[in-house]
mmJSON file of the N, C-alpha and C atoms, coordinates in Angstrom:
{"data_MODEL":{"atom_site":{
"group_PDB":["ATOM","ATOM","ATOM","ATOM","ATOM","ATOM","ATOM","ATOM","ATOM","ATOM","ATOM","ATOM","ATOM","ATOM","ATOM","ATOM","ATOM","ATOM","ATOM","ATOM","ATOM","ATOM","ATOM","ATOM","ATOM","ATOM","ATOM","ATOM","ATOM","ATOM","ATOM","ATOM","ATOM","ATOM","ATOM","ATOM","ATOM","ATOM","ATOM","ATOM","ATOM","ATOM","ATOM","ATOM","ATOM","ATOM","ATOM","ATOM","ATOM","ATOM","ATOM","ATOM","ATOM","ATOM","ATOM","ATOM","ATOM","ATOM","ATOM","ATOM","ATOM","ATOM","ATOM","ATOM","ATOM","ATOM","ATOM","ATOM","ATOM","ATOM","ATOM","ATOM","ATOM","ATOM","ATOM","ATOM","ATOM","ATOM","ATOM","ATOM","ATOM","ATOM","ATOM","ATOM","ATOM","ATOM","ATOM","ATOM","ATOM","ATOM","ATOM","ATOM","ATOM","ATOM","ATOM","ATOM","ATOM","ATOM","ATOM","ATOM","ATOM","ATOM","ATOM","ATOM","ATOM","ATOM","ATOM","ATOM","ATOM","ATOM","ATOM","ATOM","ATOM","ATOM","ATOM","ATOM","ATOM","ATOM","ATOM","ATOM","ATOM","ATOM","ATOM","ATOM","ATOM","ATOM","ATOM","ATOM","ATOM","ATOM","ATOM","ATOM","ATOM","ATOM","ATOM","ATOM","ATOM","ATOM","ATOM","ATOM","ATOM","ATOM","ATOM","ATOM","ATOM","ATOM","ATOM","ATOM","ATOM","ATOM","ATOM","ATOM","ATOM","ATOM","ATOM","ATOM"],
"id":[1,2,3,4,5,6,7,8,9,10,11,12,13,14,15,16,17,18,19,20,21,22,23,24,25,26,27,28,29,30,31,32,33,34,35,36,37,38,39,40,41,42,43,44,45,46,47,48,49,50,51,52,53,54,55,56,57,58,59,60,61,62,63,64,65,66,67,68,69,70,71,72,73,74,75,76,77,78,79,80,81,82,83,84,85,86,87,88,89,90,91,92,93,94,95,96,97,98,99,100,101,102,103,104,105,106,107,108,109,110,111,112,113,114,115,116,117,118,119,120,121,122,123,124,125,126,127,128,129,130,131,132,133,134,135,136,137,138,139,140,141,142,143,144,145,146,147,148,149,150,151,152,153,154,155,156],
"type_symbol":["N","C","C","N","C","C","N","C","C","N","C","C","N","C","C","N","C","C","N","C","C","N","C","C","N","C","C","N","C","C","N","C","C","N","C","C","N","C","C","N","C","C","N","C","C","N","C","C","N","C","C","N","C","C","N","C","C","N","C","C","N","C","C","N","C","C","N","C","C","N","C","C","N","C","C","N","C","C","N","C","C","N","C","C","N","C","C","N","C","C","N","C","C","N","C","C","N","C","C","N","C","C","N","C","C","N","C","C","N","C","C","N","C","C","N","C","C","N","C","C","N","C","C","N","C","C","N","C","C","N","C","C","N","C","C","N","C","C","N","C","C","N","C","C","N","C","C","N","C","C","N","C","C","N","C","C"],
"label_atom_id":["N","CA","C","N","CA","C","N","CA","C","N","CA","C","N","CA","C","N","CA","C","N","CA","C","N","CA","C","N","CA","C","N","CA","C","N","CA","C","N","CA","C","N","CA","C","N","CA","C","N","CA","C","N","CA","C","N","CA","C","N","CA","C","N","CA","C","N","CA","C","N","CA","C","N","CA","C","N","CA","C","N","CA","C","N","CA","C","N","CA","C","N","CA","C","N","CA","C","N","CA","C","N","CA","C","N","CA","C","N","CA","C","N","CA","C","N","CA","C","N","CA","C","N","CA","C","N","CA","C","N","CA","C","N","CA","C","N","CA","C","N","CA","C","N","CA","C","N","CA","C","N","CA","C","N","CA","C","N","CA","C","N","CA","C","N","CA","C","N","CA","C","N","CA","C","N","CA","C","N","CA","C"],
"label_alt_id":[null,null,null,null,null,null,null,null,null,null,null,null,null,null,null,null,null,null,null,null,null,null,null,null,null,null,null,null,null,null,null,null,null,null,null,null,null,null,null,null,null,null,null,null,null,null,null,null,null,null,null,null,null,null,null,null,null,null,null,null,null,null,null,null,null,null,null,null,null,null,null,null,null,null,null,null,null,null,null,null,null,null,null,null,null,null,null,null,null,null,null,null,null,null,null,null,null,null,null,null,null,null,null,null,null,null,null,null,null,null,null,null,null,null,null,null,null,null,null,null,null,null,null,null,null,null,null,null,null,null,null,null,null,null,null,null,null,null,null,null,null,null,null,null,null,null,null,null,null,null,null,null,null,null,null,null],
"label_comp_id":["MET","MET","MET","LYS","LYS","LYS","THR","THR","THR","VAL","VAL","VAL","LEU","LEU","LEU","ILE","ILE","ILE","VAL","VAL","VAL","ALA","ALA","ALA","GLY","GLY","GLY","ILE","ILE","ILE","ILE","ILE","ILE","VAL","VAL","VAL","PHE","PHE","PHE","LEU","LEU","LEU","VAL","VAL","VAL","TYR","TYR","TYR","GLY","GLY","GLY","PHE","PHE","PHE","VAL","VAL","VAL","LEU","LEU","LEU","TYR","TYR","TYR","CYS","CYS","CYS","CYS","CYS","CYS","ILE","ILE","ILE","ARG","ARG","ARG","VAL","VAL","VAL","GLY","GLY","GLY","LYS","LYS","LYS","GLU","GLU","GLU","SER","SER","SER","ASP","ASP","ASP","GLU","GLU","GLU","GLN","GLN","GLN","TYR","TYR","TYR","ASN","ASN","ASN","LYS","LYS","LYS","LEU","LEU","LEU","ARG","ARG","ARG","GLU","GLU","GLU","GLY","GLY","GLY","LYS","LYS","LYS","GLU","GLU","GLU","GLN","GLN","GLN","GLU","GLU","GLU","ASP","ASP","ASP","ASP","ASP","ASP","ARG","ARG","ARG","SER","SER","SER","ARG","ARG","ARG","VAL","VAL","VAL","CYS","CYS","CYS","LYS","LYS","LYS"],
"label_asym_id":["A","A","A","A","A","A","A","A","A","A","A","A","A","A","A","A","A","A","A","A","A","A","A","A","A","A","A","A","A","A","A","A","A","A","A","A","A","A","A","A","A","A","A","A","A","A","A","A","A","A","A","A","A","A","A","A","A","A","A","A","A","A","A","A","A","A","A","A","A","A","A","A","A","A","A","A","A","A","A","A","A","A","A","A","A","A","A","A","A","A","A","A","A","A","A","A","A","A","A","A","A","A","A","A","A","A","A","A","A","A","A","A","A","A","A","A","A","A","A","A","A","A","A","A","A","A","A","A","A","A","A","A","A","A","A","A","A","A","A","A","A","A","A","A","A","A","A","A","A","A","A","A","A","A","A","A"],
"label_entity_id":["1","1","1","1","1","1","1","1","1","1","1","1","1","1","1","1","1","1","1","1","1","1","1","1","1","1","1","1","1","1","1","1","1","1","1","1","1","1","1","1","1","1","1","1","1","1","1","1","1","1","1","1","1","1","1","1","1","1","1","1","1","1","1","1","1","1","1","1","1","1","1","1","1","1","1","1","1","1","1","1","1","1","1","1","1","1","1","1","1","1","1","1","1","1","1","1","1","1","1","1","1","1","1","1","1","1","1","1","1","1","1","1","1","1","1","1","1","1","1","1","1","1","1","1","1","1","1","1","1","1","1","1","1","1","1","1","1","1","1","1","1","1","1","1","1","1","1","1","1","1","1","1","1","1","1","1"],
"label_seq_id":[1,1,1,2,2,2,3,3,3,4,4,4,5,5,5,6,6,6,7,7,7,8,8,8,9,9,9,10,10,10,11,11,11,12,12,12,13,13,13,14,14,14,15,15,15,16,16,16,17,17,17,18,18,18,19,19,19,20,20,20,21,21,21,22,22,22,23,23,23,24,24,24,25,25,25,26,26,26,27,27,27,28,28,28,29,29,29,30,30,30,31,31,31,32,32,32,33,33,33,34,34,34,35,35,35,36,36,36,37,37,37,38,38,38,39,39,39,40,40,40,41,41,41,42,42,42,43,43,43,44,44,44,45,45,45,46,46,46,47,47,47,48,48,48,49,49,49,50,50,50,51,51,51,52,52,52],
"pdbx_PDB_ins_code":[null,null,null,null,null,null,null,null,null,null,null,null,null,null,null,null,null,null,null,null,null,null,null,null,null,null,null,null,null,null,null,null,null,null,null,null,null,null,null,null,null,null,null,null,null,null,null,null,null,null,null,null,null,null,null,null,null,null,null,null,null,null,null,null,null,null,null,null,null,null,null,null,null,null,null,null,null,null,null,null,null,null,null,null,null,null,null,null,null,null,null,null,null,null,null,null,null,null,null,null,null,null,null,null,null,null,null,null,null,null,null,null,null,null,null,null,null,null,null,null,null,null,null,null,null,null,null,null,null,null,null,null,null,null,null,null,null,null,null,null,null,null,null,null,null,null,null,null,null,null,null,null,null,null,null,null],
"Cartn_x":[0.881,0.017,0.845,1.867,2.826,3.497,3.861,4.435,3.373,2.3,1.233,0.992,0.946,0.853,2.142,3.27,4.49,4.412,4.095,4.026,2.935,1.813,0.736,1.194,1.972,2.41,3.39,4.225,5.135,4.507,3.455,2.737,1.992,1.468,0.758,1.753,2.859,3.875,4.322,4.592,5.051,3.887,2.748,1.643,1.548,1.552,1.508,2.709,3.868,5.011,4.796,4.219,4.018,3.004,1.89,0.941,1.51,2.301,2.917,3.86,4.621,5.535,4.814,3.704,2.77,2.242,1.863,1.286,2.285,3.446,4.584,4.977,5.071,5.35,4.294,3.05,1.933,1.982,2.136,2.369,3.44,4.552,5.717,5.569,4.808,4.485,3.455,2.513,1.596,2.296,3.083,3.901,4.655,5.404,6.155,5.192,4.024,3.191,2.631,2.304,1.81,2.868,4.113,5.176,5.411,5.335,5.457,4.29,3.044,1.911,2.057,2.575,2.794,3.824,5.003,5.991,5.535,4.782,4.224,3.342,2.502,1.588,2.459,3.602,4.301,4.971,5.368,6.046,5.013,3.834,2.709,2.481,2.393,2.229,3.361,4.633,5.78,5.717,5.295,5.11,4.12,2.983,1.84,2.262,3.129,3.498,4.521,5.297,6.181,5.402,4.416,3.667,2.82,2.385,1.634,2.346],
"Cartn_y":[-1.123,-0.011,1.276,1.173,2.32,2.655,1.607,1.739,2.498,1.961,2.565,3.985,4.416,5.91,6.71,6.035,6.753,6.903,5.906,5.878,6.907,6.832,7.778,9.278,9.489,10.898,11.308,10.413,10.697,11.026,10.164,10.558,11.859,12.117,13.44,14.503,14.496,15.53,15.677,14.613,14.628,15.326,14.969,15.577,17.044,17.349,18.844,19.567,18.917,19.619,19.737,18.771,18.856,19.807,20.098,21.027,22.449,22.665,23.901,24.256,23.23,23.506,23.862,23.249,23.522,24.971,25.325,26.723,27.682,27.571,28.504,28.538,27.461,27.46,28.107,27.854,28.574,30.044,30.446,31.794,32.547,31.863,32.457,32.724,31.725,31.774,32.885,33.021,34.039,35.51,35.635,36.753,37.199,36.168,36.517,37.019,36.341,36.729,38.161,38.357,39.811,40.828,40.482,41.462,41.741,40.641,40.766,41.626,41.395,42.181,43.724,43.99,45.266,45.922,45.305,45.821,46.273,45.405,45.584,46.832,47.05,48.172,49.399,49.298,50.531,50.969,50.073,50.467,51.148,50.562,51.167,52.533,52.852,54.141,55.108,54.54,55.345,55.755,54.904,55.088,56.222,56.258,57.07,58.426,58.58,59.924,60.627,59.743,60.268,60.758,60.076,60.426,61.669,61.963,63.067,64.332],
"Cartn_z":[-0.022,-0.019,-0.051,0.823,0.882,-0.599,-1.169,-2.459,-3.472,-3.414,-4.327,-4.108,-2.92,-2.487,-2.99,-2.893,-3.412,-4.883,-5.496,-6.992,-7.493,-6.838,-7.17,-6.985,-5.853,-5.511,-6.686,-7.044,-8.072,-9.477,-9.679,-11.001,-10.925,-9.845,-9.574,-9.669,-9.229,-9.262,-10.63,-11.479,-12.863,-13.788,-13.584,-14.386,-13.934,-12.696,-12.249,-12.899,-13.025,-13.662,-15.139,-15.731,-17.231,-17.552,-16.744,-16.949,-16.737,-15.711,-15.627,-16.698,-17.208,-18.406,-19.59,-19.937,-21.052,-20.901,-19.62,-19.527,-19.764,-19.27,-19.448,-20.995,-21.677,-23.057,-23.823,-23.657,-24.431,-24.108,-22.867,-22.481,-23.125,-23.317,-23.941,-25.366,-26.108,-27.43,-27.757,-26.788,-26.901,-26.828,-25.881,-25.574,-26.788,-27.398,-28.617,-29.802,-30.045,-31.049,-30.742,-29.583,-29.163,-29.445,-29.045,-29.318,-30.852,-31.673,-33.122,-33.604,-33.299,-33.633,-33.334,-32.053,-31.523,-32.263,-32.654,-33.456,-34.848,-35.438,-36.718,-36.73,-35.628,-35.528,-35.399,-34.554,-34.398,-35.57,-36.417,-37.757,-38.558,-38.65,-39.442,-39.04,-37.609,-37.085,-37.433,-37.436,-37.657,-39.288,-40.159,-41.504,-41.752,-41.055,-41.291,-40.85,-39.779,-39.234,-40.254,-40.968,-41.969,-43.093,-43.522,-44.761,-44.479,-43.331,-43.132,-43.083],
"occupancy":[1.0,1.0,1.0,1.0,1.0,1.0,1.0,1.0,1.0,1.0,1.0,1.0,1.0,1.0,1.0,1.0,1.0,1.0,1.0,1.0,1.0,1.0,1.0,1.0,1.0,1.0,1.0,1.0,1.0,1.0,1.0,1.0,1.0,1.0,1.0,1.0,1.0,1.0,1.0,1.0,1.0,1.0,1.0,1.0,1.0,1.0,1.0,1.0,1.0,1.0,1.0,1.0,1.0,1.0,1.0,1.0,1.0,1.0,1.0,1.0,1.0,1.0,1.0,1.0,1.0,1.0,1.0,1.0,1.0,1.0,1.0,1.0,1.0,1.0,1.0,1.0,1.0,1.0,1.0,1.0,1.0,1.0,1.0,1.0,1.0,1.0,1.0,1.0,1.0,1.0,1.0,1.0,1.0,1.0,1.0,1.0,1.0,1.0,1.0,1.0,1.0,1.0,1.0,1.0,1.0,1.0,1.0,1.0,1.0,1.0,1.0,1.0,1.0,1.0,1.0,1.0,1.0,1.0,1.0,1.0,1.0,1.0,1.0,1.0,1.0,1.0,1.0,1.0,1.0,1.0,1.0,1.0,1.0,1.0,1.0,1.0,1.0,1.0,1.0,1.0,1.0,1.0,1.0,1.0,1.0,1.0,1.0,1.0,1.0,1.0,1.0,1.0,1.0,1.0,1.0,1.0],
"B_iso_or_equiv":[0.0,0.0,0.0,0.0,0.0,0.0,0.0,0.0,0.0,0.0,0.0,0.0,0.0,0.0,0.0,0.0,0.0,0.0,0.0,0.0,0.0,0.0,0.0,0.0,0.0,0.0,0.0,0.0,0.0,0.0,0.0,0.0,0.0,0.0,0.0,0.0,0.0,0.0,0.0,0.0,0.0,0.0,0.0,0.0,0.0,0.0,0.0,0.0,0.0,0.0,0.0,0.0,0.0,0.0,0.0,0.0,0.0,0.0,0.0,0.0,0.0,0.0,0.0,0.0,0.0,0.0,0.0,0.0,0.0,0.0,0.0,0.0,0.0,0.0,0.0,0.0,0.0,0.0,0.0,0.0,0.0,0.0,0.0,0.0,0.0,0.0,0.0,0.0,0.0,0.0,0.0,0.0,0.0,0.0,0.0,0.0,0.0,0.0,0.0,0.0,0.0,0.0,0.0,0.0,0.0,0.0,0.0,0.0,0.0,0.0,0.0,0.0,0.0,0.0,0.0,0.0,0.0,0.0,0.0,0.0,0.0,0.0,0.0,0.0,0.0,0.0,0.0,0.0,0.0,0.0,0.0,0.0,0.0,0.0,0.0,0.0,0.0,0.0,0.0,0.0,0.0,0.0,0.0,0.0,0.0,0.0,0.0,0.0,0.0,0.0,0.0,0.0,0.0,0.0,0.0,0.0],
"pdbx_formal_charge":[null,null,null,null,null,null,null,null,null,null,null,null,null,null,null,null,null,null,null,null,null,null,null,null,null,null,null,null,null,null,null,null,null,null,null,null,null,null,null,null,null,null,null,null,null,null,null,null,null,null,null,null,null,null,null,null,null,null,null,null,null,null,null,null,null,null,null,null,null,null,null,null,null,null,null,null,null,null,null,null,null,null,null,null,null,null,null,null,null,null,null,null,null,null,null,null,null,null,null,null,null,null,null,null,null,null,null,null,null,null,null,null,null,null,null,null,null,null,null,null,null,null,null,null,null,null,null,null,null,null,null,null,null,null,null,null,null,null,null,null,null,null,null,null,null,null,null,null,null,null,null,null,null,null,null,null],
"auth_seq_id":[1,1,1,2,2,2,3,3,3,4,4,4,5,5,5,6,6,6,7,7,7,8,8,8,9,9,9,10,10,10,11,11,11,12,12,12,13,13,13,14,14,14,15,15,15,16,16,16,17,17,17,18,18,18,19,19,19,20,20,20,21,21,21,22,22,22,23,23,23,24,24,24,25,25,25,26,26,26,27,27,27,28,28,28,29,29,29,30,30,30,31,31,31,32,32,32,33,33,33,34,34,34,35,35,35,36,36,36,37,37,37,38,38,38,39,39,39,40,40,40,41,41,41,42,42,42,43,43,43,44,44,44,45,45,45,46,46,46,47,47,47,48,48,48,49,49,49,50,50,50,51,51,51,52,52,52],
"auth_comp_id":["MET","MET","MET","LYS","LYS","LYS","THR","THR","THR","VAL","VAL","VAL","LEU","LEU","LEU","ILE","ILE","ILE","VAL","VAL","VAL","ALA","ALA","ALA","GLY","GLY","GLY","ILE","ILE","ILE","ILE","ILE","ILE","VAL","VAL","VAL","PHE","PHE","PHE","LEU","LEU","LEU","VAL","VAL","VAL","TYR","TYR","TYR","GLY","GLY","GLY","PHE","PHE","PHE","VAL","VAL","VAL","LEU","LEU","LEU","TYR","TYR","TYR","CYS","CYS","CYS","CYS","CYS","CYS","ILE","ILE","ILE","ARG","ARG","ARG","VAL","VAL","VAL","GLY","GLY","GLY","LYS","LYS","LYS","GLU","GLU","GLU","SER","SER","SER","ASP","ASP","ASP","GLU","GLU","GLU","GLN","GLN","GLN","TYR","TYR","TYR","ASN","ASN","ASN","LYS","LYS","LYS","LEU","LEU","LEU","ARG","ARG","ARG","GLU","GLU","GLU","GLY","GLY","GLY","LYS","LYS","LYS","GLU","GLU","GLU","GLN","GLN","GLN","GLU","GLU","GLU","ASP","ASP","ASP","ASP","ASP","ASP","ARG","ARG","ARG","SER","SER","SER","ARG","ARG","ARG","VAL","VAL","VAL","CYS","CYS","CYS","LYS","LYS","LYS"],
"auth_asym_id":["A","A","A","A","A","A","A","A","A","A","A","A","A","A","A","A","A","A","A","A","A","A","A","A","A","A","A","A","A","A","A","A","A","A","A","A","A","A","A","A","A","A","A","A","A","A","A","A","A","A","A","A","A","A","A","A","A","A","A","A","A","A","A","A","A","A","A","A","A","A","A","A","A","A","A","A","A","A","A","A","A","A","A","A","A","A","A","A","A","A","A","A","A","A","A","A","A","A","A","A","A","A","A","A","A","A","A","A","A","A","A","A","A","A","A","A","A","A","A","A","A","A","A","A","A","A","A","A","A","A","A","A","A","A","A","A","A","A","A","A","A","A","A","A","A","A","A","A","A","A","A","A","A","A","A","A"],
"auth_atom_id":["N","CA","C","N","CA","C","N","CA","C","N","CA","C","N","CA","C","N","CA","C","N","CA","C","N","CA","C","N","CA","C","N","CA","C","N","CA","C","N","CA","C","N","CA","C","N","CA","C","N","CA","C","N","CA","C","N","CA","C","N","CA","C","N","CA","C","N","CA","C","N","CA","C","N","CA","C","N","CA","C","N","CA","C","N","CA","C","N","CA","C","N","CA","C","N","CA","C","N","CA","C","N","CA","C","N","CA","C","N","CA","C","N","CA","C","N","CA","C","N","CA","C","N","CA","C","N","CA","C","N","CA","C","N","CA","C","N","CA","C","N","CA","C","N","CA","C","N","CA","C","N","CA","C","N","CA","C","N","CA","C","N","CA","C","N","CA","C","N","CA","C","N","CA","C","N","CA","C","N","CA","C"],
"pdbx_PDB_model_num":[1,1,1,1,1,1,1,1,1,1,1,1,1,1,1,1,1,1,1,1,1,1,1,1,1,1,1,1,1,1,1,1,1,1,1,1,1,1,1,1,1,1,1,1,1,1,1,1,1,1,1,1,1,1,1,1,1,1,1,1,1,1,1,1,1,1,1,1,1,1,1,1,1,1,1,1,1,1,1,1,1,1,1,1,1,1,1,1,1,1,1,1,1,1,1,1,1,1,1,1,1,1,1,1,1,1,1,1,1,1,1,1,1,1,1,1,1,1,1,1,1,1,1,1,1,1,1,1,1,1,1,1,1,1,1,1,1,1,1,1,1,1,1,1,1,1,1,1,1,1,1,1,1,1,1,1]
}}}
């Protein structure tokens, strides 16, 4: 019984770590996409200022 609890604890810990890893990875990708979109918007704004 003790072994089963230890194995279950290890499995829960690994799953928890995997979920956190996935959340961090998705957040990083979203942040990079946001920064790319923001940089593109800023470049368009700079061009429109020059043209005016």
